[in-house]
N, C-alpha and C positions, 0 to 999 in steps of 0.2 A: 755431970758424970759421963754422959754419952760422948761428949767431945773429948774428954780426958782418955776414955778407952780408945776412941778413934785415933787420937794422937799417939798413944802408946803403940797401937798396931802399926801405924805408919813408921814409927821409929824402929820397930822390930823388922819391918819389911824393907826399910831403906837400902840396906846392902844388896838385897835381891833386885830392887829397882835399878840401882846403879849398875849391877851386873847385866841386867837386861838391856840397858841403854848401850853398854859397851858391846854386847852381843849384836845389837842392831847396827852398831857402827861398823861391824865387819862388812855388811852389805851396803850401808849408806854412811860414808865417812862424815857426813854433816853432823851426825850425832856426837862426834868427838870434838867438834869445834865449839868455841865459846862455852867450854865446860863449866867455868866458874859461875855462869848465870844459873846453872842448875842448883847452885848453892846460894843464890841471891848475891853473888859477887860479880860486879860488872863495872864498866866505866862510870865515873861519878857524874850524876846529873846536875845541871845548873839549877839555879833557884827560880827560873821562870815559872809562871803559873802553868799547870799541866792537867790535862784530862787523860785518864787511863782507860783504855779499852782492851778487854781480854777476849780473844777469839781463838779457840783451842787449836784448830787446824784449818785445812784448805776450805772446806765448805763454809765454816763460820767466817773466815776471812773474806770470802767472796760476798757473803751477805753483809759484812760489816763495812765494806769499802764505800758504798753510797752514804752510809751513816757517818763515816769518818769525814768524808768530803763535806757533808752538811755541817758537821761540828766545826770543821776548820773555818767555814764561812761564818758560822754563828759566833765563834769565839776566836777571832783572828789574833788576839794577843796571847793565846794559850798554845803551848806545845801539846802534841798528841803522842802519847806513848801507847804502843800496841804490843801486848804480850801474846805469845803463842806457846804451845808445848811441843810442836813438831817442826822439824826443818822444812817440811813441805809447806806448812803454813807460813813460815818465815819467807820462803822463796816466793810464794804467791803474793805475799804482802809487798815485797820489794818490786816484784814485776808490775804490780798495779799502782803502787803509790811511791815507789822509789825512795828518795831521801826526804820526802816531805813529812814523814813521820819518824819517830824513834821506835826501835824494836828491842825487846828483851825476851828471853825465854822465861816462862814462869816456873819456879822450882816446885818440888813436891810440897804438899800442904802441911808442912811442919810448923808448929807454933813459932819457934824462934826465927825461922827463915822468913815467915810472913810478917812478923813484927818488924824485922830489920828492913824488909823490902818496902813496906808501907812508909817507914820513916825515911828511906832513901828517895822514894818517888815523891812524897808529899803531894798527892793529887788533890785537886779540888773535888773530884768525883771519880768513882770507879764504875764503869759500864761493862757488864758481863753479858756476852752473847749466849743466848739460848739457855739450856738447862745445865749450866756449869755451876754446881754448888760446891763451894770451897769453905767449909766451916771455919777453919783457922784463919784464912784470909779475911773472911767477912768479920770474924771476931776482932781481928787486928784493926780493921777499918773502923768498926764501931768504937773501939777503945780510943782511937786517935781522931775521932770526929769526922771521918770521911764517909759521905753518903755512898751507898751502894745501890746501883740500879741494874736490875736484871731485864734485858730486852729481848724481844722475839722469843719469849718464854714458851716452851712447848713441853707437854708431858703426854706421851702416848699411854694408852691403857696399860700396856705392858710395863712401862717405866713407873707408872703410878702404883701398880701393885708391888713392884720391887721396893720403891721408896717407903711404902707403908710399913714394911718390915722393920725399918729403922726410923720410924716417924719422929721419935724424940730428938734425934740428931738433926734430921732434916728440918724440923720445926724450929730448932734453935738457929740454924743457918738462915732460914727464911725470916726469922724474927729480926735479923740484922739487916735485912733488905729494906731500903727506904722507899723504893718504887719498883713495881713489877709490871712490865709491859707485856701482856700475854698475846699470843697470836689469835686466839679464838675464845669464845665463851666457855667452851669445853675445857680448854687448857686452864683458863682462869679458875674455874670451879675445882679442878684437880689441885692446883696450887693452894687454894684456900683450904681444901680438904686435908692438905699436908701441914697446915699451920700458918700459911701466909695471912697477914691481916687484911681483911676485905677492903678497907679504906685505902690501902696502898696498892691495890691491883686494878689495872685498867686493861681493856682490850684495845689494842692499837693496830692489829692486823699483822700480816707476815712481811717482814722486811725483804725477804728473798724475791718478792715480786718487783721490787724497785731496783733490780739488777742493772748493771751497766754492760752494754755490749760493745765489743771492738768492731771496727769496720770489717764487714764480712770477708773472711779469707785474706785479710791484710797480710801481705808478704808471702802468701802461699798461692801459687797459680791454681785457678779453678780447675776442676776435673771435667772431662767431657764424657764420662761413662757413668752408668748408674752405680752409686755407692751408698752403702749404709754404714752407720757408725755404731759400734758397741762401746759405750763410754763408761769409764770407771769400773772395769771388771775386776772380780776377785778370784782368788784361787778356787778352783772347782767349776768355774764358768767358762774359761777360755777354750778348753777342749770341746765342750758342748757347743759353743758358738762357732767354732771351726767346723764342726759336723753340720750345723745348720747352714753355714756358708756353702758347704759341699752340696747340700740339697738345692740351694738357690742356684748354683752354677749349672745344674742340670736343666733349669728352666730359663735362667738369665745368664748366658755364657760369659758375658763381658762384665758381670757384677764385680765390685770391689768391696772388700770389708776393711774399714778403718777401725783397727782394734787398739783401744787405749786402756791399758791396765791402770788401776787406781794408784798402786804404790810402786815407786821407782825401783825398789829392791827386787821386784818381780820381772823387770824388763827383759833380762837375759834369759830367764826361764821360759818366758812366753815366746821369745824369739826362737829358742830351741824347740819348743813345742810346735811352732809353725813349720819348722824344717822337718820335724819328725812325722808330721801328717802329710807331707808332700806339698805344702803351701809356703815355701820360703818367703819371708816378708821383706819388702822394702822398708828400711828403717829411717824414720824421720830424724833421729839423732845423728845420722851420718849424712844428712842432706840428700838422701835417696828419694827419687820420685818413682811412683809405680809405672812400670812399662806396660805394653799391651798384654804381656803374659803374666803380669803380677796379679795375684789373687788377694793378697793381704798387704795393707800398709800399716805398719806398727807405729803408733803414736808414742814413742818411748822418749819423750821430752817432757819437761815440767812446764805447766802454765799455758800450753798451746791448745788445750781442749776448746776454749771459746772460739778459736780461729779455725778449728777443724770441723765444728758443727756445720757451718754454712757450705762446706764442700760435699756434704751428704744430702741424700733425699729423704732418708728415714733414720730415726735415732732409736736405739735400744739402750735403756739405762741398766747398768750392771748392779751388782749387789742384790739382785732380786731373784735370780735363779737359785741362790743359796740364801740361808736365813740370816743375811746381814741387815736387812731392813730397807734396801734400795738406796738410791741417791737422787739428789735434787734434779728434776726434769725441766726446770724453768728456763735454763739457758737454751736448751734445745727448743722448747716451746716458743721462746721469744724470737728465735730465728725462723719461726714458721715451719718447723719440722713436725710431722706426725710422730708421736712417741709410743713406743712399745715397751712393756716391762713384764718381768716375771711376777709370780704371786706374792713375793716377800717384800712388801713396801710399807711396813709398819712405821718406819721413821718419817715417811712423807705421805701418810694416809690421806690427810686433808687435801694436799695439793693434787695427788693423783685422783681423788674422788672428783674434784672440780674439773680436772682435765677430761676424765672419762665421761662425766655428765655432759660436758660441752661437745664431745665427739673428737677431742684433740688427742686422746690417749686411749690405749687398749691394754688390758691385762691378758697375758697368755699363760696357759698352765704348764706347757712343756715345749720341748724343742720342735716337735712336729708342728704344733700350732704356730710357733714363732716363725718357722720357715714358710708356712703357707701365707701368713699375713705379710711377711716381707716380700714374698714373690708378688702377691696381689698389689701391694702398694708401689713396688718398683715398676710394675707394668701398667698401672692405672694413674695417669697424671691428674685426671680430674678428681678422683677420690683423694689422692695425695694432697692436692692443693686445698681441697675443702677441709680436710682434717688439720692440715698445717695452719690454715687461717683461723680455725677454731681454737687451736692451741695458743696462737699468738694473741687472740682476743681475750682469753682468760688472763694472761699476764697483764695486758693493758688495763683491763677492768678492775684489777685488784691492786694497782699501785697506790701509793699515798702513805704507807706506814712510816716511812722515813721522816716526813714532815711532822707527823703526829708525835713521834718519839722525840725529835729534836725540840719541839715545843715543850714537852714535858721535862726533858733534860734541862732546859733553861729555867724552868720553875724550880726544879730540885737544886740546881747549882746556886740559885739565888737565895736559897734557904726558905 
């Protein structure tokens, strides 16, 4: 009954969802491309054996890439189909894996669309990254005998409380999951509390520690001046971060801010904001390099954040001065950067706790505190190195989840 009500609601909302996609296409034309895939209509897939990995957007794609590479090595006779829901996720997938994998957009979770999609893909196994629960997709897989594996499963306390309100629907979806690889014991207990079968749940660790790094600053000439990076910023943060940079310039006059908004549709607005506050930015999208008088370098390109991190001396992770929940700090940490974050990190609480405990990250409560810590770290090479090494050590010590998950995938796929 709960899934029927859920499906009815989605059918009623579908026109609004389509209108929202078209509205987003005004600022990001990629939303208009391959429109048929939003209705489960796409190029016909051949009959080769296939593993299907779903990674909703950029962060999940980044975490999935090492797993996909490992699956390609473990199942060399299988094609790998990766689905995303956002164009940015699609672009990140192509940037990292090129044409070695297939890609489709995952449509809205309507019963008839999901039944048709599962029939068209005919996967040996569906692997879903993180906490993406698709009741109708999972039901279609169960009906057609396709095992479903939820990997890198995480549930914050906040999400757990939200899901409890619709526990019958969540429990039905989890009942269709053949194997659930949780990041931690706490995550595993929460999934079981929502209806996952205990014998199907294992703790395998966090796949995001197994990240792949590009060569440092590859293709981008290193900087010779003190720079800090504000990565994956959201609306409501950029003006505050530019004010922080103004305070830094009073004490570190040659400092450079590398400002990287999270969403491409905000690039123009952030560039205009920089001009409005008297810090016109050099723009990476135009091939511009910061000159001696440049105070801000705007990272307004897709997929270059991993190459911008090693150009900085300190990293601030966005989405944390506003209640978005923060963003994954592990790429910055793996590059040996000390990490700073605002107070809102509920999406990555476990990771930040590990980094803070090791001395590789610090949580700041406001702009004044952020400015003071940035000034201190930019001026103190010894402390900066000590904290950066601690951050990198946390990443190294927690690797290994990919191997554990791939071993379990092999067991599930073999029946």
